[in-house]
C-alpha positions in Angstrom: 128.8 116.0 86.0 126.1 117.1 83.5 124.8 113.5 83.2 125.1 112.7 86.9 121.5 113.5 87.5 118.9 115.6 85.4 116.8 117.5 88.1 113.0 117.2 87.7 111.1 120.5 87.6 114.5 122.3 88.2 112.9 125.9 87.9 109.7 125.1 89.8 111.8 123.7 92.7 114.0 126.7 92.8 111.3 129.1 92.3 109.4 127.6 95.2 112.2 128.9 97.5 111.2 132.5 96.6 115.0 133.4 97.0 116.4 136.6 98.6 119.8 136.8 97.1 121.3 138.0 100.5 120.0 135.0 102.7 121.0 131.4 103.6 119.5 128.3 102.0 119.8 124.5 102.2 119.8 121.9 99.6 119.5 118.6 101.5 120.1 116.4 98.4 123.1 117.8 96.6 123.6 115.0 94.2 124.9 116.3 91.0 124.4 119.8 92.0 121.8 120.7 89.5 119.5 122.4 91.9 122.6 123.9 93.8 123.9 125.6 90.6 120.5 127.2 89.9 120.2 128.5 93.5 123.8 130.0 93.4 123.0 131.8 90.2 120.2 133.6 92.1 122.3 134.5 95.2 124.7 137.5 95.7 126.0 137.6 99.3 123.8 134.7 100.4 125.0 131.2 101.3 124.0 127.8 100.5 124.4 124.7 102.7 124.3 121.4 100.9 124.1 117.8 102.3 125.0 114.4 100.7 126.3 111.4 102.1 127.2 109.8 98.8 131.1 110.0 98.3 130.5 110.6 94.6 128.6 113.7 95.3 131.6 115.4 97.1 133.6 115.4 93.8 130.7 117.3 92.3 130.7 119.9 95.0 134.5 120.4 94.8 134.1 121.0 91.1 131.7 124.0 91.8 134.5 125.7 93.8 132.2 128.6 95.1 132.9 130.3 98.4 129.2 130.7 99.0 128.8 126.9 99.1 129.2 124.9 102.3 129.2 121.1 101.6 128.3 118.7 104.5 129.2 115.1 104.0 126.3 113.8 105.9 122.8 112.4 105.9 120.1 115.2 105.9 118.8 113.7 109.3 121.8 115.8 110.8 120.4 119.0 109.4 120.3 121.0 112.8 123.6 119.6 113.9 125.6 120.8 110.9 123.9 124.0 110.6 124.9 124.8 114.2 128.5 123.6 113.4 128.7 126.3 110.9 127.2 128.8 113.0 123.8 129.0 111.3 120.7 129.2 113.5 117.9 129.8 110.8 117.7 129.6 107.0 115.3 131.3 104.5 114.6 128.1 102.6 115.1 124.3 102.4 115.0 122.3 99.2 114.9 118.4 99.1 114.7 116.1 96.0 114.1 112.8 97.4 114.8 109.2 96.4 117.5 107.7 94.3 119.4 109.8 91.8 119.9 108.8 88.1 123.5 108.4 88.6 122.9 105.7 91.4 120.6 103.8 89.3 123.0 103.9 86.2 126.0 103.0 88.5 125.0 99.3 88.6 127.9 98.3 90.9 126.1 99.9 93.7 123.2 97.3 93.6 120.4 100.0 93.1 119.4 98.9 89.7 117.5 95.9 88.2 119.8 96.2 85.2 122.9 94.1 85.1 124.4 92.1 87.9 125.9 93.7 91.1 126.5 92.8 94.7 123.6 93.2 96.9 124.6 96.6 98.7 122.1 99.6 98.1 123.7 101.8 100.8 123.6 105.4 100.0 126.6 105.9 102.3 129.1 103.2 101.7 129.9 103.4 105.5 126.4 102.3 106.3 126.2 99.2 108.7 123.6 97.1 107.0 123.6 96.2 103.3 120.9 94.7 101.2 122.8 91.4 101.3 122.3 91.3 105.1 118.7 92.3 104.9 117.9 89.5 102.4 119.9 86.9 104.0 119.6 87.5 107.8 116.2 89.1 108.3 113.5 86.5 109.3 110.5 85.9 107.1 108.2 88.0 109.1 110.4 91.0 109.1 111.0 90.6 105.2 107.1 90.4 104.7 106.8 93.6 106.6 109.4 95.5 104.6 107.7 94.3 101.3 104.2 95.3 102.4 105.2 98.8 103.9 107.9 100.0 101.7 107.2 98.1 98.4 103.5 97.9 98.6 103.5 94.5 97.1 100.3 92.6 96.5 101.7 89.4 98.0 104.5 90.3 100.4 104.4 87.1 102.3 105.0 85.1 99.1 107.9 87.2 98.3 109.4 86.7 101.8 108.8 82.9 101.7 110.5 82.5 98.3 113.6 84.4 99.6 113.8 82.3 102.7 113.4 79.1 100.5 116.2 80.3 98.2 118.7 81.3 100.8 118.3 78.0 102.5 120.4 76.4 99.9 122.9 79.2 99.0 123.4 82.8 100.2 121.6 85.4 97.9 124.7 87.5 96.9 123.8 89.6 93.8 120.8 91.5 92.4 120.4 88.8 89.7 120.3 86.1 92.5 117.6 88.1 94.2 115.4 88.5 91.1 115.8 84.8 90.3 114.5 83.9 93.6 111.4 86.0 93.1 111.1 85.4 89.4 108.1 82.7 90.0 105.9 85.4 91.4 106.7 88.2 89.0 103.6 89.2 87.0 104.0 88.5 83.3 104.4 91.6 81.4 105.0 93.6 84.6 108.2 92.2 85.7 110.1 95.5 85.6 107.4 97.2 87.8 107.5 94.3 90.3 111.2 94.2 90.7 111.3 98.0 91.0 109.0 97.8 93.9 111.1 94.9 95.5 114.3 97.0 95.1 112.6 100.2 96.5 111.4 98.3 99.6 114.9 96.9 100.3 116.6 100.3 99.6 114.2 102.2 102.0 115.0 99.7 104.8 118.8 99.7 104.2 118.9 103.5 104.3 116.1 104.1 106.8 114.7 106.6 104.3 111.4 107.3 105.8 112.7 107.7 109.3 115.3 110.1 108.2 112.8 112.1 106.2 110.7 112.5 109.2 113.6 113.6 111.2 114.7 116.2 108.5 111.1 117.6 108.1 110.9 118.1 111.8 114.2 119.9 112.1 113.6 121.8 108.9 110.5 123.3 110.4 112.4 124.4 113.4 115.3 126.1 111.5 113.1 127.8 108.9 112.7 131.5 109.6 109.4 133.2 109.5 108.0 133.2 105.9 110.8 130.8 104.9 109.8 128.1 102.3 110.1 124.3 102.5 110.2 122.7 99.1 110.1 118.8 98.8 110.0 116.9 95.6 109.1 113.0 96.1 108.8 110.2 93.8 106.6 107.4 95.6 103.6 107.7 97.6 105.2 106.7 100.9 107.4 109.8 100.8 104.8 112.1 99.5 102.3 111.1 102.2 104.6 112.1 105.0 105.4 115.4 103.2 101.7 116.2 102.5 100.6 115.3 106.1 103.5 117.3 107.8 103.1 120.4 105.6 99.2 120.4 106.4 99.0 119.3 109.9 102.5 119.4 111.6 102.4 115.6 112.1 102.8 112.5 110.0 99.3 111.1 110.7 97.6 114.2 109.1 95.7 114.7 112.4 94.5 118.2 112.7 95.1 119.8 116.1 93.3 123.0 116.8 93.5 125.7 119.5 90.6 127.0 121.6 89.5 129.2 118.8 89.5 126.4 116.1 92.6 127.4 114.4 95.1 124.8 113.3 98.2 124.2 115.2 101.0 123.8 112.8 104.4 125.2 112.1 103.9 125.3 108.2 101.1 126.1 105.7 101.3 124.5 102.3 101.0 127.1 99.4 98.8 124.8 97.3 96.5 121.8 98.4 97.7 119.7 95.5 101.1 118.9 94.5 102.9 120.4 91.5 103.6 117.9 88.8 105.9 118.0 85.6 104.7 119.0 82.2 104.0 116.6 79.5 106.9 118.0 77.6 109.3 117.3 80.6 107.8 113.8 81.0 108.6 113.0 77.4 112.3 113.9 77.9 112.8 112.6 81.5 111.0 109.5 82.4 111.7 110.0 86.1 109.5 113.1 85.9 106.3 110.9 85.6 106.0 110.1 89.3 107.5 113.4 90.7 105.2 115.4 93.1 106.5 118.8 94.3 105.1 120.5 97.5 105.9 123.8 98.8 105.1 125.2 102.3 105.8 128.3 104.1 106.9 128.9 107.7 104.1 130.4 109.9 104.7 133.0 112.7 104.9 131.4 115.9 102.0 133.2 117.3 100.0 133.4 114.2 96.7 131.7 114.0 95.3 132.0 110.4 91.5 132.0 110.3 91.5 130.4 106.8 93.3 127.2 106.0 93.6 124.9 103.1 
């Protein structure tokens, strides 16, 4: 389990929760349990609820064998539902380490990685209905262009969609190598790895509805947090970070500041810092994934509180 996933900014994330050892916390991205173990080490009578839809993660949770741990084999978009199922109305803190884990990247059979050949899958939960193979072979050219533009931020999303449609007209695109071969004519020389990473990111986000589920979790999290509770989110690409930043600052995903009659911001949370926390040079040197990590922490405001000074 130790090599399942190396958490980025582990102590910064858990410190951000400002843990009270007697209260209940949530880790919505259990994975290999790195954050979970650190949180448990700081609890006494408190509880920790963890979420993960990846079947491999359940084995890691069972290995921890701690009565204070409640494992929910579900997507974090069902946060409120599962908390209520366990009789929990509010929590003191929520932690989310977004994106794909090191384990999922290294486990080439799942189709997340550009290294090696694997069936086009990319489903975080194997029970998911739409796989990457269906996205690539069944979606029309316009929809593919939209996915590559919005989720992959490709420079020429239309060309990528066109190449895929042309390739699949003669034979179904079945594997990760088939997909890369179809797009290889447009891969920038010397920057092929980055290009294919953007392509795979776009498809993965579509398959798992990652941005939609993130929006749902953030809204539900703001509801279940108790007053002065902490919301800690670590993201790895601009699409996720923008949603988190806007929601923490304004209470909506467009970043629109809504104010009351007195000019005070109407929002459930307040970010502790205006800029994200980033990894140290030392950590980046030992964990490449840390390069793109952005950590944001927000605190739940009192319902009737209207602070006069805001970030």
